N, CA, C and O atoms as a Maestro MAE file, in Angstrom:
{
 s_m_m2io_version
 :::
 2.0.0
}

f_m_ct {
 s_m_title
 :::
 protein
 m_atom[284] {
  # First column is atom index #
  i_m_mmod_type
  r_m_x_coord
  r_m_y_coord
  r_m_z_coord
  i_m_residue_number
  s_m_chain_name
  s_m_pdb_residue_name
  s_m_pdb_atom_name
  i_m_atomic_number
  :::
  1 25 -13.924 -51.184 4.076 1 A "MET " " N  " 7
  2 3 -14.827 -50.053 4.107 1 A "MET " " CA " 6
  3 2 -14.228 -48.903 4.915 1 A "MET " " C  " 6
  4 15 -14.326 -47.739 4.525 1 A "MET " " O  " 8
  5 25 -13.605 -49.246 6.052 2 A "LYS " " N  " 7
  6 3 -13.005 -48.209 6.885 2 A "LYS " " CA " 6
  7 2 -11.854 -47.524 6.165 2 A "LYS " " C  " 6
  8 15 -11.652 -46.318 6.301 2 A "LYS " " O  " 8
  9 25 -11.098 -48.310 5.392 3 A "ARG " " N  " 7
  10 3 -9.972 -47.735 4.648 3 A "ARG " " CA " 6
  11 2 -10.477 -46.754 3.589 3 A "ARG " " C  " 6
  12 15 -9.855 -45.715 3.370 3 A "ARG " " O  " 8
  13 25 -11.578 -47.063 2.939 4 A "LYS " " N  " 7
  14 3 -12.147 -46.175 1.929 4 A "LYS " " CA " 6
  15 2 -12.606 -44.873 2.569 4 A "LYS " " C  " 6
  16 15 -12.427 -43.802 1.989 4 A "LYS " " O  " 8
  17 25 -13.199 -44.954 3.766 5 A "LYS " " N  " 7
  18 3 -13.649 -43.753 4.472 5 A "LYS " " CA " 6
  19 2 -12.447 -42.894 4.869 5 A "LYS " " C  " 6
  20 15 -12.491 -41.669 4.748 5 A "LYS " " O  " 8
  21 25 -11.385 -43.526 5.337 6 A "THR " " N  " 7
  22 3 -10.181 -42.803 5.721 6 A "THR " " CA " 6
  23 2 -9.566 -42.121 4.501 6 A "THR " " C  " 6
  24 15 -9.122 -40.976 4.588 6 A "THR " " O  " 8
  25 25 -9.540 -42.814 3.375 7 A "LEU " " N  " 7
  26 3 -9.002 -42.234 2.151 7 A "LEU " " CA " 6
  27 2 -9.840 -41.024 1.713 7 A "LEU " " C  " 6
  28 15 -9.292 -40.009 1.284 7 A "LEU " " O  " 8
  29 25 -11.150 -41.137 1.823 8 A "GLN " " N  " 7
  30 3 -12.026 -40.018 1.474 8 A "GLN " " CA " 6
  31 2 -11.777 -38.831 2.398 8 A "GLN " " C  " 6
  32 15 -11.780 -37.686 1.947 8 A "GLN " " O  " 8
  33 25 -11.562 -39.091 3.679 9 A "GLU " " N  " 7
  34 3 -11.271 -38.007 4.623 9 A "GLU " " CA " 6
  35 2 -9.951 -37.329 4.286 9 A "GLU " " C  " 6
  36 15 -9.847 -36.104 4.356 9 A "GLU " " O  " 8
  37 25 -8.947 -38.109 3.922 10 A "ILE " " N  " 7
  38 3 -7.644 -37.548 3.563 10 A "ILE " " CA " 6
  39 2 -7.785 -36.677 2.315 10 A "ILE " " C  " 6
  40 15 -7.237 -35.575 2.263 10 A "ILE " " O  " 8
  41 25 -8.506 -37.158 1.320 11 A "VAL " " N  " 7
  42 3 -8.707 -36.390 0.093 11 A "VAL " " CA " 6
  43 2 -9.474 -35.104 0.408 11 A "VAL " " C  " 6
  44 15 -9.141 -34.041 -0.117 11 A "VAL " " O  " 8
  45 25 -10.486 -35.194 1.252 12 A "SER " " N  " 7
  46 3 -11.263 -34.006 1.622 12 A "SER " " CA " 6
  47 2 -10.387 -32.969 2.330 12 A "SER " " C  " 6
  48 15 -10.476 -31.774 2.049 12 A "SER " " O  " 8
  49 25 -9.550 -33.434 3.240 13 A "VAL " " N  " 7
  50 3 -8.658 -32.540 3.960 13 A "VAL " " CA " 6
  51 2 -7.656 -31.906 2.992 13 A "VAL " " C  " 6
  52 15 -7.365 -30.715 3.104 13 A "VAL " " O  " 8
  53 25 -7.130 -32.676 2.055 14 A "MET " " N  " 7
  54 3 -6.179 -32.151 1.087 14 A "MET " " CA " 6
  55 2 -6.843 -31.089 0.197 14 A "MET " " C  " 6
  56 15 -6.246 -30.049 -0.083 14 A "MET " " O  " 8
  57 25 -8.067 -31.353 -0.241 15 A "ILE " " N  " 7
  58 3 -8.785 -30.368 -1.052 15 A "ILE " " CA " 6
  59 2 -9.016 -29.098 -0.242 15 A "ILE " " C  " 6
  60 15 -8.854 -27.993 -0.758 15 A "ILE " " O  " 8
  61 25 -9.388 -29.249 1.009 16 A "LEU " " N  " 7
  62 3 -9.596 -28.097 1.874 16 A "LEU " " CA " 6
  63 2 -8.302 -27.312 2.060 16 A "LEU " " C  " 6
  64 15 -8.323 -26.082 2.013 16 A "LEU " " O  " 8
  65 25 -7.188 -27.985 2.267 17 A "LEU " " N  " 7
  66 3 -5.907 -27.314 2.422 17 A "LEU " " CA " 6
  67 2 -5.508 -26.567 1.154 17 A "LEU " " C  " 6
  68 15 -5.007 -25.444 1.227 17 A "LEU " " O  " 8
  69 25 -5.723 -27.173 0.007 18 A "VAL " " N  " 7
  70 3 -5.405 -26.507 -1.260 18 A "VAL " " CA " 6
  71 2 -6.276 -25.259 -1.412 18 A "VAL " " C  " 6
  72 15 -5.784 -24.211 -1.831 18 A "VAL " " O  " 8
  73 25 -7.560 -25.361 -1.076 19 A "ALA " " N  " 7
  74 3 -8.455 -24.203 -1.176 19 A "ALA " " CA " 6
  75 2 -7.997 -23.091 -0.241 19 A "ALA " " C  " 6
  76 15 -8.017 -21.919 -0.617 19 A "ALA " " O  " 8
  77 25 -7.586 -23.446 0.969 20 A "ILE " " N  " 7
  78 3 -7.112 -22.449 1.935 20 A "ILE " " CA " 6
  79 2 -5.842 -21.771 1.415 20 A "ILE " " C  " 6
  80 15 -5.699 -20.553 1.525 20 A "ILE " " O  " 8
  81 25 -4.931 -22.549 0.855 21 A "ILE " " N  " 7
  82 3 -3.686 -21.985 0.331 21 A "ILE " " CA " 6
  83 2 -3.972 -21.048 -0.832 21 A "ILE " " C  " 6
  84 15 -3.397 -19.963 -0.909 21 A "ILE " " O  " 8
  85 25 -4.857 -21.457 -1.740 22 A "VAL " " N  " 7
  86 3 -5.200 -20.610 -2.892 22 A "VAL " " CA " 6
  87 2 -5.843 -19.307 -2.418 22 A "VAL " " C  " 6
  88 15 -5.494 -18.231 -2.902 22 A "VAL " " O  " 8
  89 25 -6.770 -19.401 -1.484 23 A "LEU " " N  " 7
  90 3 -7.422 -18.192 -0.972 23 A "LEU " " CA " 6
  91 2 -6.431 -17.287 -0.242 23 A "LEU " " C  " 6
  92 15 -6.498 -16.065 -0.371 23 A "LEU " " O  " 8
  93 25 -5.530 -17.867 0.507 24 A "PHE " " N  " 7
  94 3 -4.533 -17.072 1.207 24 A "PHE " " CA " 6
  95 2 -3.618 -16.348 0.219 24 A "PHE " " C  " 6
  96 15 -3.282 -15.181 0.423 24 A "PHE " " O  " 8
  97 25 -3.215 -17.037 -0.850 25 A "GLN " " N  " 7
  98 3 -2.380 -16.401 -1.872 25 A "GLN " " CA " 6
  99 2 -3.128 -15.258 -2.549 25 A "GLN " " C  " 6
  100 15 -2.553 -14.197 -2.790 25 A "GLN " " O  " 8
  101 25 -4.399 -15.468 -2.855 26 A "TRP " " N  " 7
  102 3 -5.210 -14.422 -3.482 26 A "TRP " " CA " 6
  103 2 -5.317 -13.219 -2.550 26 A "TRP " " C  " 6
  104 15 -5.143 -12.079 -2.981 26 A "TRP " " O  " 8
  105 25 -5.607 -13.474 -1.266 27 A "TYR " " N  " 7
  106 3 -5.725 -12.383 -0.301 27 A "TYR " " CA " 6
  107 2 -4.405 -11.626 -0.172 27 A "TYR " " C  " 6
  108 15 -4.398 -10.396 -0.122 27 A "TYR " " O  " 8
  109 25 -3.299 -12.345 -0.119 28 A "THR " " N  " 7
  110 3 -1.984 -11.718 0.008 28 A "THR " " CA " 6
  111 2 -1.692 -10.827 -1.198 28 A "THR " " C  " 6
  112 15 -1.183 -9.716 -1.045 28 A "THR " " O  " 8
  113 25 -2.008 -11.306 -2.375 29 A "THR " " N  " 7
  114 3 -1.789 -10.517 -3.590 29 A "THR " " CA " 6
  115 2 -2.638 -9.250 -3.570 29 A "THR " " C  " 6
  116 15 -2.137 -8.162 -3.856 29 A "THR " " O  " 8
  117 25 -3.916 -9.385 -3.237 30 A "GLN " " N  " 7
  118 3 -4.802 -8.224 -3.183 30 A "GLN " " CA " 6
  119 2 -4.327 -7.222 -2.137 30 A "GLN " " C  " 6
  120 15 -4.342 -6.014 -2.374 30 A "GLN " " O  " 8
  121 25 -3.914 -7.715 -1.006 31 A "ASN " " N  " 7
  122 3 -3.448 -6.850 0.078 31 A "ASN " " CA " 6
  123 2 -2.167 -6.117 -0.327 31 A "ASN " " C  " 6
  124 15 -2.017 -4.929 -0.041 31 A "ASN " " O  " 8
  125 25 -1.256 -6.811 -0.983 32 A "ARG " " N  " 7
  126 3 -0.011 -6.198 -1.426 32 A "ARG " " CA " 6
  127 2 -0.301 -5.073 -2.426 32 A "ARG " " C  " 6
  128 15 0.310 -4.007 -2.352 32 A "ARG " " O  " 8
  129 25 -1.222 -5.306 -3.351 33 A "GLU " " N  " 7
  130 3 -1.573 -4.271 -4.324 33 A "GLU " " CA " 6
  131 2 -2.227 -3.072 -3.633 33 A "GLU " " C  " 6
  132 15 -1.946 -1.925 -3.980 33 A "GLU " " O  " 8
  133 25 -3.087 -3.333 -2.666 34 A "ARG " " N  " 7
  134 3 -3.759 -2.249 -1.949 34 A "ARG " " CA " 6
  135 2 -2.751 -1.416 -1.162 34 A "ARG " " C  " 6
  136 15 -2.819 -0.187 -1.168 34 A "ARG " " O  " 8
  137 25 -1.830 -2.075 -0.494 35 A "ILE " " N  " 7
  138 3 -0.808 -1.363 0.272 35 A "ILE " " CA " 6
  139 2 0.096 -0.560 -0.663 35 A "ILE " " C  " 6
  140 15 0.469 0.568 -0.342 35 A "ILE " " O  " 8
  141 25 0.450 -1.126 -1.808 36 A "GLY " " N  " 7
  142 3 1.270 -0.398 -2.780 36 A "GLY " " CA " 6
  143 2 0.569 0.855 -3.270 36 A "GLY " " C  " 6
  144 15 1.190 1.912 -3.388 36 A "GLY " " O  " 8
  145 25 -0.723 0.742 -3.557 37 A "GLU " " N  " 7
  146 3 -1.485 1.910 -4.014 37 A "GLU " " CA " 6
  147 2 -1.581 2.956 -2.905 37 A "GLU " " C  " 6
  148 15 -1.469 4.155 -3.163 37 A "GLU " " O  " 8
  149 25 -1.787 2.505 -1.692 38 A "ARG " " N  " 7
  150 3 -1.858 3.436 -0.559 38 A "ARG " " CA " 6
  151 2 -0.523 4.153 -0.361 38 A "ARG " " C  " 6
  152 15 -0.499 5.350 -0.074 38 A "ARG " " O  " 8
  153 25 0.574 3.434 -0.512 39 A "ASN " " N  " 7
  154 3 1.899 4.048 -0.373 39 A "ASN " " CA " 6
  155 2 2.156 5.075 -1.468 39 A "ASN " " C  " 6
  156 15 2.745 6.125 -1.211 39 A "ASN " " O  " 8
  157 25 1.710 4.772 -2.705 40 A "LYS " " N  " 7
  158 3 1.863 5.741 -3.792 40 A "LYS " " CA " 6
  159 2 1.085 7.014 -3.488 40 A "LYS " " C  " 6
  160 15 1.590 8.118 -3.689 40 A "LYS " " O  " 8
  161 25 -0.136 6.862 -3.007 41 A "ASN " " N  " 7
  162 3 -0.950 8.032 -2.669 41 A "ASN " " CA " 6
  163 2 -0.319 8.835 -1.544 41 A "ASN " " C  " 6
  164 15 -0.313 10.065 -1.585 41 A "ASN " " O  " 8
  165 25 0.208 8.149 -0.547 42 A "TYR " " N  " 7
  166 3 0.861 8.830 0.567 42 A "TYR " " CA " 6
  167 2 2.077 9.615 0.074 42 A "TYR " " C  " 6
  168 15 2.279 10.768 0.455 42 A "TYR " " O  " 8
  169 25 2.880 8.981 -0.772 43 A "ALA " " N  " 7
  170 3 4.079 9.649 -1.283 43 A "ALA " " CA " 6
  171 2 3.706 10.872 -2.124 43 A "ALA " " C  " 6
  172 15 4.347 11.918 -2.032 43 A "ALA " " O  " 8
  173 25 2.673 10.728 -2.936 44 A "ALA " " N  " 7
  174 3 2.244 11.861 -3.766 44 A "ALA " " CA " 6
  175 2 1.735 13.005 -2.897 44 A "ALA " " C  " 6
  176 15 2.057 14.167 -3.142 44 A "ALA " " O  " 8
  177 25 0.943 12.676 -1.888 45 A "ASP " " N  " 7
  178 3 0.435 13.711 -0.983 45 A "ASP " " CA " 6
  179 2 1.572 14.392 -0.221 45 A "ASP " " C  " 6
  180 15 1.591 15.615 -0.087 45 A "ASP " " O  " 8
  181 25 2.509 13.599 0.272 46 A "ALA " " N  " 7
  182 3 3.637 14.163 1.013 46 A "ALA " " CA " 6
  183 2 4.477 15.070 0.118 46 A "ALA " " C  " 6
  184 15 4.925 16.131 0.553 46 A "ALA " " O  " 8
  185 25 4.692 14.654 -1.130 47 A "ALA " " N  " 7
  186 3 5.474 15.479 -2.060 47 A "ALA " " CA " 6
  187 2 4.747 16.787 -2.363 47 A "ALA " " C  " 6
  188 15 5.373 17.844 -2.445 47 A "ALA " " O  " 8
  189 25 3.440 16.716 -2.528 48 A "GLN " " N  " 7
  190 3 2.671 17.928 -2.813 48 A "GLN " " CA " 6
  191 2 2.717 18.896 -1.627 48 A "GLN " " C  " 6
  192 15 2.890 20.101 -1.808 48 A "GLN " " O  " 8
  193 25 2.561 18.365 -0.426 49 A "ILE " " N  " 7
  194 3 2.608 19.212 0.775 49 A "ILE " " CA " 6
  195 2 3.984 19.862 0.904 49 A "ILE " " C  " 6
  196 15 4.090 21.048 1.217 49 A "ILE " " O  " 8
  197 25 5.036 19.080 0.660 50 A "LYS " " N  " 7
  198 3 6.399 19.603 0.761 50 A "LYS " " CA " 6
  199 2 6.639 20.677 -0.305 50 A "LYS " " C  " 6
  200 15 7.293 21.684 -0.035 50 A "LYS " " O  " 8
  201 25 6.111 20.463 -1.511 51 A "ALA " " N  " 7
  202 3 6.282 21.451 -2.580 51 A "ALA " " CA " 6
  203 2 5.581 22.758 -2.231 51 A "ALA " " C  " 6
  204 15 6.132 23.833 -2.468 51 A "ALA " " O  " 8
  205 25 4.387 22.683 -1.678 52 A "VAL " " N  " 7
  206 3 3.659 23.894 -1.282 52 A "VAL " " CA " 6
  207 2 4.425 24.617 -0.181 52 A "VAL " " C  " 6
  208 15 4.555 25.841 -0.204 52 A "VAL " " O  " 8
  209 25 4.927 23.858 0.775 53 A "HIS " " N  " 7
  210 3 5.704 24.444 1.866 53 A "HIS " " CA " 6
  211 2 6.955 25.148 1.321 53 A "HIS " " C  " 6
  212 15 7.268 26.270 1.720 53 A "HIS " " O  " 8
  213 25 7.657 24.480 0.415 54 A "PHE " " N  " 7
  214 3 8.864 25.046 -0.173 54 A "PHE " " CA " 6
  215 2 8.531 26.312 -0.969 54 A "PHE " " C  " 6
  216 15 9.253 27.306 -0.896 54 A "PHE " " O  " 8
  217 25 7.432 26.265 -1.728 55 A "GLU " " N  " 7
  218 3 7.038 27.432 -2.515 55 A "GLU " " CA " 6
  219 2 6.736 28.630 -1.611 55 A "GLU " " C  " 6
  220 15 7.106 29.761 -1.930 55 A "GLU " " O  " 8
  221 25 6.069 28.382 -0.490 56 A "LYS " " N  " 7
  222 3 5.774 29.479 0.449 56 A "LYS " " CA " 6
  223 2 7.060 30.065 1.026 56 A "LYS " " C  " 6
  224 15 7.186 31.280 1.177 56 A "LYS " " O  " 8
  225 25 8.010 29.190 1.345 57 A "LYS " " N  " 7
  226 3 9.288 29.682 1.872 57 A "LYS " " CA " 6
  227 2 10.012 30.535 0.835 57 A "LYS " " C  " 6
  228 15 10.552 31.590 1.167 57 A "LYS " " O  " 8
  229 25 10.026 30.088 -0.405 58 A "VAL " " N  " 7
  230 3 10.681 30.851 -1.468 58 A "VAL " " CA " 6
  231 2 9.992 32.201 -1.646 58 A "VAL " " C  " 6
  232 15 10.663 33.226 -1.769 58 A "VAL " " O  " 8
  233 25 8.661 32.211 -1.661 59 A "GLN " " N  " 7
  234 3 7.928 33.474 -1.796 59 A "GLN " " CA " 6
  235 2 8.231 34.418 -0.636 59 A "GLN " " C  " 6
  236 15 8.409 35.618 -0.843 59 A "GLN " " O  " 8
  237 25 8.290 33.880 0.583 60 A "ASN " " N  " 7
  238 3 8.625 34.720 1.739 60 A "ASN " " CA " 6
  239 2 10.025 35.317 1.609 60 A "ASN " " C  " 6
  240 15 10.231 36.496 1.896 60 A "ASN " " O  " 8
  241 25 10.973 34.507 1.180 61 A "HIS " " N  " 7
  242 3 12.343 35.008 1.027 61 A "HIS " " CA " 6
  243 2 12.437 36.029 -0.098 61 A "HIS " " C  " 6
  244 15 13.156 37.022 0.019 61 A "HIS " " O  " 8
  245 25 11.713 35.789 -1.186 62 A "LEU " " N  " 7
  246 3 11.710 36.782 -2.269 62 A "LEU " " CA " 6
  247 2 11.081 38.088 -1.805 62 A "LEU " " C  " 6
  248 15 11.552 39.168 -2.161 62 A "LEU " " O  " 8
  249 25 10.019 37.992 -1.012 63 A "ALA " " N  " 7
  250 3 9.397 39.206 -0.469 63 A "ALA " " CA " 6
  251 2 10.378 39.951 0.428 63 A "ALA " " C  " 6
  252 15 10.443 41.180 0.381 63 A "ALA " " O  " 8
  253 25 11.148 39.221 1.249 64 A "LEU " " N  " 7
  254 3 12.148 39.858 2.108 64 A "LEU " " CA " 6
  255 2 13.229 40.538 1.271 64 A "LEU " " C  " 6
  256 15 13.660 41.644 1.596 64 A "LEU " " O  " 8
  257 25 13.664 39.889 0.207 65 A "ILE " " N  " 7
  258 3 14.689 40.468 -0.665 65 A "ILE " " CA " 6
  259 2 14.122 41.735 -1.324 65 A "ILE " " C  " 6
  260 15 14.785 42.771 -1.378 65 A "ILE " " O  " 8
  261 25 12.895 41.628 -1.819 66 A "HIS " " N  " 7
  262 3 12.261 42.786 -2.452 66 A "HIS " " CA " 6
  263 2 12.100 43.934 -1.455 66 A "HIS " " C  " 6
  264 15 12.354 45.091 -1.789 66 A "HIS " " O  " 8
  265 25 11.683 43.613 -0.247 67 A "PHE " " N  " 7
  266 3 11.508 44.647 0.802 67 A "PHE " " CA " 6
  267 2 12.850 45.281 1.160 67 A "PHE " " C  " 6
  268 15 12.939 46.494 1.350 67 A "PHE " " O  " 8
  269 25 13.890 44.459 1.250 68 A "ALA " " N  " 7
  270 3 15.223 44.983 1.605 68 A "ALA " " CA " 6
  271 2 15.776 45.877 0.509 68 A "ALA " " C  " 6
  272 15 16.507 46.828 0.785 68 A "ALA " " O  " 8
  273 25 15.424 45.569 -0.739 69 A "SER " " N  " 7
  274 3 15.926 46.409 -1.817 69 A "SER " " CA " 6
  275 2 15.230 47.768 -1.841 69 A "SER " " C  " 6
  276 15 15.793 48.722 -2.379 69 A "SER " " O  " 8
  277 25 14.049 47.888 -1.288 70 A "TRP " " N  " 7
  278 3 13.314 49.176 -1.218 70 A "TRP " " CA " 6
  279 2 13.737 49.996 -0.004 70 A "TRP " " C  " 6
  280 15 13.568 51.214 0.034 70 A "TRP " " O  " 8
  281 25 14.286 49.305 0.977 71 A "ALA " " N  " 7
  282 3 14.609 50.014 2.230 71 A "ALA " " CA " 6
  283 2 15.854 50.855 2.113 71 A "ALA " " C  " 6
  284 15 16.252 51.507 3.078 71 A "ALA " " O  " 8
  :::
 }
 m_bond[283] {
  # First column is bond index #
  i_m_from
  i_m_to
  i_m_order
  :::
  1 1 2 1
  2 2 3 1
  3 3 4 2
  4 3 5 1
  5 5 6 1
  6 6 7 1
  7 7 8 2
  8 7 9 1
  9 9 10 1
  10 10 11 1
  11 11 12 2
  12 11 13 1
  13 13 14 1
  14 14 15 1
  15 15 16 2
  16 15 17 1
  17 17 18 1
  18 18 19 1
  19 19 20 2
  20 19 21 1
  21 21 22 1
  22 22 23 1
  23 23 24 2
  24 23 25 1
  25 25 26 1
  26 26 27 1
  27 27 28 2
  28 27 29 1
  29 29 30 1
  30 30 31 1
  31 31 32 2
  32 31 33 1
  33 33 34 1
  34 34 35 1
  35 35 36 2
  36 35 37 1
  37 37 38 1
  38 38 39 1
  39 39 40 2
  40 39 41 1
  41 41 42 1
  42 42 43 1
  43 43 44 2
  44 43 45 1
  45 45 46 1
  46 46 47 1
  47 47 48 2
  48 47 49 1
  49 49 50 1
  50 50 51 1
  51 51 52 2
  52 51 53 1
  53 53 54 1
  54 54 55 1
  55 55 56 2
  56 55 57 1
  57 57 58 1
  58 58 59 1
  59 59 60 2
  60 59 61 1
  61 61 62 1
  62 62 63 1
  63 63 64 2
  64 63 65 1
  65 65 66 1
  66 66 67 1
  67 67 68 2
  68 67 69 1
  69 69 70 1
  70 70 71 1
  71 71 72 2
  72 71 73 1
  73 73 74 1
  74 74 75 1
  75 75 76 2
  76 75 77 1
  77 77 78 1
  78 78 79 1
  79 79 80 2
  80 79 81 1
  81 81 82 1
  82 82 83 1
  83 83 84 2
  84 83 85 1
  85 85 86 1
  86 86 87 1
  87 87 88 2
  88 87 89 1
  89 89 90 1
  90 90 91 1
  91 91 92 2
  92 91 93 1
  93 93 94 1
  94 94 95 1
  95 95 96 2
  96 95 97 1
  97 97 98 1
  98 98 99 1
  99 99 100 2
  100 99 101 1
  101 101 102 1
  102 102 103 1
  103 103 104 2
  104 103 105 1
  105 105 106 1
  106 106 107 1
  107 107 108 2
  108 107 109 1
  109 109 110 1
  110 110 111 1
  111 111 112 2
  112 111 113 1
  113 113 114 1
  114 114 115 1
  115 115 116 2
  116 115 117 1
  117 117 118 1
  118 118 119 1
  119 119 120 2
  120 119 121 1
  121 121 122 1
  122 122 123 1
  123 123 124 2
  124 123 125 1
  125 125 126 1
  126 126 127 1
  127 127 128 2
  128 127 129 1
  129 129 130 1
  130 130 131 1
  131 131 132 2
  132 131 133 1
  133 133 134 1
  134 134 135 1
  135 135 136 2
  136 135 137 1
  137 137 138 1
  138 138 139 1
  139 139 140 2
  140 139 141 1
  141 141 142 1
  142 142 143 1
  143 143 144 2
  144 143 145 1
  145 145 146 1
  146 146 147 1
  147 147 148 2
  148 147 149 1
  149 149 150 1
  150 150 151 1
  151 151 152 2
  152 151 153 1
  153 153 154 1
  154 154 155 1
  155 155 156 2
  156 155 157 1
  157 157 158 1
  158 158 159 1
  159 159 160 2
  160 159 161 1
  161 161 162 1
  162 162 163 1
  163 163 164 2
  164 163 165 1
  165 165 166 1
  166 166 167 1
  167 167 168 2
  168 167 169 1
  169 169 170 1
  170 170 171 1
  171 171 172 2
  172 171 173 1
  173 173 174 1
  174 174 175 1
  175 175 176 2
  176 175 177 1
  177 177 178 1
  178 178 179 1
  179 179 180 2
  180 179 181 1
  181 181 182 1
  182 182 183 1
  183 183 184 2
  184 183 185 1
  185 185 186 1
  186 186 187 1
  187 187 188 2
  188 187 189 1
  189 189 190 1
  190 190 191 1
  191 191 192 2
  192 191 193 1
  193 193 194 1
  194 194 195 1
  195 195 196 2
  196 195 197 1
  197 197 198 1
  198 198 199 1
  199 199 200 2
  200 199 201 1
  201 201 202 1
  202 202 203 1
  203 203 204 2
  204 203 205 1
  205 205 206 1
  206 206 207 1
  207 207 208 2
  208 207 209 1
  209 209 210 1
  210 210 211 1
  211 211 212 2
  212 211 213 1
  213 213 214 1
  214 214 215 1
  215 215 216 2
  216 215 217 1
  217 217 218 1
  218 218 219 1
  219 219 220 2
  220 219 221 1
  221 221 222 1
  222 222 223 1
  223 223 224 2
  224 223 225 1
  225 225 226 1
  226 226 227 1
  227 227 228 2
  228 227 229 1
  229 229 230 1
  230 230 231 1
  231 231 232 2
  232 231 233 1
  233 233 234 1
  234 234 235 1
  235 235 236 2
  236 235 237 1
  237 237 238 1
  238 238 239 1
  239 239 240 2
  240 239 241 1
  241 241 242 1
  242 242 243 1
  243 243 244 2
  244 243 245 1
  245 245 246 1
  246 246 247 1
  247 247 248 2
  248 247 249 1
  249 249 250 1
  250 250 251 1
  251 251 252 2
  252 251 253 1
  253 253 254 1
  254 254 255 1
  255 255 256 2
  256 255 257 1
  257 257 258 1
  258 258 259 1
  259 259 260 2
  260 259 261 1
  261 261 262 1
  262 262 263 1
  263 263 264 2
  264 263 265 1
  265 265 266 1
  266 266 267 1
  267 267 268 2
  268 267 269 1
  269 269 270 1
  270 270 271 1
  271 271 272 2
  272 271 273 1
  273 273 274 1
  274 274 275 1
  275 275 276 2
  276 275 277 1
  277 277 278 1
  278 278 279 1
  279 279 280 2
  280 279 281 1
  281 281 282 1
  282 282 283 1
  283 283 284 2
  :::
 }
}
């Protein structure tokens, strides 16, 4: 009887470990996808900010060239 109880405990622990591993894998996958999406958004935002900054610099330089040609 004691051996049967021990076997049941081992099976229960193994099932619990498998459930923990499956849940951990699911969480890791979800987290990786979320971080990837966040990184894409960050890169897109950074590129847009840099493009606006570059465009302003070009406009300023063109204005200086235009002003110098009138002077």
